[in-house]
C-alpha positions in Angstrom: 37.9 -50.0 215.0 41.7 -50.2 214.7 42.2 -47.4 216.9 39.9 -48.6 219.8 41.5 -52.1 219.4 45.0 -50.6 219.8 44.1 -48.6 222.8 42.5 -51.6 224.6 45.5 -54.2 223.6 48.1 -51.5 224.5 46.5 -50.7 227.8 46.1 -54.5 228.7 49.9 -55.1 227.6 51.0 -52.2 229.7 49.4 -53.3 232.8 49.8 -56.9 232.1 53.5 -56.3 232.0 53.6 -54.3 235.2 52.2 -57.5 236.7 54.6 -59.8 234.8 57.6 -57.9 236.1 57.0 -59.0 239.6 54.9 -62.2 239.1 57.7 -64.7 239.4 59.4 -62.8 242.4 56.1 -62.7 244.2 55.2 -66.3 243.7 58.8 -67.4 244.7 59.4 -65.1 247.6 56.0 -64.1 249.0 53.9 -67.2 248.3 56.9 -69.4 248.7 56.2 -71.4 245.5 59.2 -73.7 244.5 60.6 -73.2 241.1 59.4 -76.5 239.9 55.9 -75.8 241.1 56.0 -72.3 239.5 57.0 -74.2 236.1 53.9 -76.3 236.3 51.8 -73.1 237.1 53.2 -71.6 234.0 52.5 -75.0 232.2 49.0 -74.8 233.2 48.9 -71.2 231.5 50.0 -72.6 228.3 47.3 -75.6 228.6 45.0 -72.7 228.9 46.2 -71.1 225.9 45.6 -74.5 223.8 42.2 -74.8 225.2 41.5 -71.2 224.2 42.7 -71.5 220.7 40.5 -74.6 220.1 37.5 -72.8 221.6 38.0 -69.3 219.8 36.5 -70.4 216.6 33.3 -72.0 218.1 32.9 -69.0 220.4 33.4 -66.6 217.4 30.6 -68.5 215.5 28.3 -68.6 218.4 28.4 -65.0 219.9 30.4 -63.1 217.1 33.9 -62.0 216.4 33.4 -58.5 218.2 32.0 -60.0 221.3 34.7 -62.6 221.6 37.4 -60.0 221.2 35.7 -58.1 224.1 35.4 -61.3 226.3 38.9 -62.0 225.6 39.9 -58.4 226.8 38.3 -59.4 230.0 39.2 -63.0 230.5 42.9 -62.4 229.8 43.5 -60.1 232.7 40.7 -61.0 235.1 42.0 -64.4 236.4 45.2 -62.7 237.3 43.2 -61.0 240.2 43.5 -64.4 241.9 47.4 -63.8 242.3 47.3 -60.8 244.8 44.3 -62.6 246.3 46.0 -65.9 247.2 46.8 -66.6 250.5 46.0 -69.1 253.3 47.0 -72.7 253.0 49.4 -73.8 250.2 46.8 -75.9 248.6 44.7 -72.5 248.4 47.6 -70.5 247.1 48.3 -73.3 244.3 44.7 -73.4 243.4 44.5 -69.6 242.7 47.8 -69.6 240.9 46.6 -72.6 238.6 43.3 -71.0 238.0 44.9 -67.6 237.1 47.4 -68.9 234.7 44.9 -71.2 233.0 42.3 -68.4 232.7 44.7 -66.0 231.6 46.1 -68.4 228.9 42.5 -69.2 227.6 41.7 -65.5 227.7 44.6 -64.3 225.6 43.8 -66.7 223.0 40.3 -65.6 222.5 41.8 -61.8 222.5 44.5 -62.7 220.1 42.5 -64.9 217.6 39.8 -62.5 217.3 41.7 -59.4 217.1 43.8 -61.0 214.4 40.7 -61.8 212.4 39.4 -58.3 212.7 42.5 -56.6 211.8 43.0 -59.0 208.7 39.3 -58.2 207.5 39.1 -54.4 208.0 42.7 -53.4 206.9 43.1 -53.0 203.2 45.8 -55.5 201.9 47.8 -52.7 200.4 48.1 -51.1 204.0 48.1 -54.2 206.1 51.9 -54.5 206.6 52.5 -50.9 207.5 49.4 -50.7 209.9 50.4 -54.0 211.4 54.1 -52.7 212.0 52.8 -49.6 213.7 50.2 -51.6 215.7 52.9 -54.1 217.0 55.6 -51.2 217.5 53.1 -49.6 220.0 51.7 -52.6 221.5 55.1 -54.1 222.1 56.7 -50.8 223.1 54.2 -50.3 225.9 55.5 -53.7 227.2 58.7 -52.2 228.0 57.4 -49.3 229.6 54.9 -51.4 231.7 58.1 -53.6 232.9 59.8 -50.7 234.2 56.9 -49.1 235.7 56.1 -52.5 237.4 59.6 -52.7 238.9 59.6 -49.1 240.1 56.2 -49.5 241.6 57.2 -52.7 243.1 60.2 -51.2 244.9 58.3 -48.1 246.0 54.8 -49.5 247.2 55.4 -53.2 247.4 54.7 -56.3 245.3 51.0 -56.9 246.1 49.8 -53.4 245.8 51.6 -53.3 242.3 50.0 -56.7 241.4 46.6 -55.1 242.1 47.5 -52.2 240.0 48.5 -54.3 237.2 45.3 -56.6 237.1 42.8 -53.6 237.7 44.5 -51.5 235.2 44.6 -54.2 232.6 41.0 -54.8 233.0 40.2 -51.2 232.1 41.7 -51.7 228.6 38.1 -53.1 227.6 36.7 -49.7 228.0 38.2 -48.5 225.0 36.2 -51.1 222.9 32.8 -50.5 224.4 31.9 -47.1 222.6 33.5 -48.6 219.4 31.7 -50.9 216.7 33.8 -53.8 217.9 31.4 -55.2 220.5 28.4 -55.3 217.6 30.5 -56.8 215.1 29.0 -60.3 214.7 30.7 -61.3 211.5 33.8 -60.2 209.5 33.4 -57.9 206.7 35.0 -59.0 203.4 38.8 -58.3 203.3 39.6 -54.9 201.6 42.0 -54.5 198.7 
């Protein structure tokens, strides 16, 4: 379970940081969003995170902790597809950005809360700090590589194609969970010693 979770979240983080490396530049230069409006867009993302954190518990109780994690792995990156799709009137562009950020914030909370609960339950206490440290090292390490890749791709093939790669690639992360026991995990096992 931990290996599948790490592969899923590392893939999502790598590609999300490919996306993040260009998002502000794309929003301000290509979509012509003012800095103040972009701040509001990002604030709506934080609001989505708050709502997601409130909904994570009831969702876990309703569909199970594993399925909630799987749903979070989709709902975190999927709304970001609206960013490279954004076009047309300024109102439509803003609607896409607001929905993308809110949905992304909502999804990441479902992912993070359920993943943290699973890790706390399946990792024995005596190994928790070592495994958590290794997990974090890999998961955060790919963010640096993803940002560099995003910058290089953006400079080479353009911002919009790179945003597509970032969002579509992040969605692939969920594929690592599907053959694992995670999607079938309804309840958390008793934490190990």
